[in-house]
C-alpha positions in Angstrom: 84.1 110.2 128.8 86.4 107.2 127.7 88.2 106.7 124.3 86.3 105.1 121.6 87.3 104.1 118.2 84.1 104.6 115.8 85.9 105.0 112.8 87.9 101.7 111.7 89.7 103.5 109.2 93.5 103.5 109.2 96.2 104.7 106.6 100.1 104.0 106.0 102.5 107.0 106.4 105.2 106.0 104.0 107.6 108.8 105.4 107.2 107.6 109.2 106.9 103.9 108.6 103.8 103.7 110.5 100.0 103.5 110.4 97.5 106.3 111.5 94.3 105.7 112.7 92.2 108.1 115.4 90.2 107.5 118.5 87.6 109.8 120.0 87.1 110.9 123.6 83.7 112.7 123.4 84.0 115.4 120.7 87.7 115.4 120.7 89.8 113.3 118.3 92.8 111.4 119.3 95.4 110.8 116.4 97.6 107.4 116.9 100.5 106.2 115.0 101.7 102.4 115.3 105.4 102.1 113.9 106.5 99.5 111.8 108.6 98.0 114.8 105.6 97.5 116.7 103.7 95.8 113.9 107.1 93.3 113.3 106.9 92.6 117.2 103.2 91.5 117.2 103.8 89.5 114.3 107.6 88.9 113.0 106.4 87.5 109.7 104.9 90.9 108.6 106.0 91.7 105.3 107.5 95.1 105.6 105.5 97.1 103.1 102.0 99.2 102.8 100.1 95.9 102.3 101.9 94.0 105.2 101.4 96.7 107.7 98.2 97.4 107.0 97.4 93.3 107.1 98.9 93.3 110.7 97.2 96.1 111.8 93.7 94.9 110.6 94.4 91.3 112.7 95.7 92.8 115.4 93.5 96.0 115.6 92.0 94.7 119.1 95.0 94.4 120.7 96.4 98.1 119.1 93.3 99.6 120.5 94.0 98.4 123.8 97.3 99.5 124.2 96.1 103.0 122.6 93.4 103.0 125.4 96.1 102.3 127.9 98.6 104.9 126.9 95.8 107.6 126.4 94.2 106.8 130.3 98.0 107.6 131.4 98.5 111.0 130.0 95.7 112.3 128.0 97.3 113.5 125.0 96.3 114.4 121.6 98.7 112.5 119.7 100.5 109.2 120.2 103.2 107.3 118.4 102.9 103.8 119.6 106.3 101.4 119.3 107.4 97.9 120.2 108.2 99.0 123.4 104.4 99.8 124.4 103.5 96.2 123.0 104.8 94.0 125.9 
């Protein structure tokens, strides 16, 4: 099967300074996080707080999910942390 993102929910992890979201490969749940540095790279004007990171995630969700899918296709792990290096 291929990776899908049927659940559009996301949450902010204050301690890790990242946004968490999940994908699914059939019945398997794959955990993803996008680090704050990646958000700032995608949108340099991102406000450095929960609301700012969530807004950037929502605006860039298609690109983020594309990067997540490519990462998953390479290694098929159950957990990923996407950083600025993954975005270009």
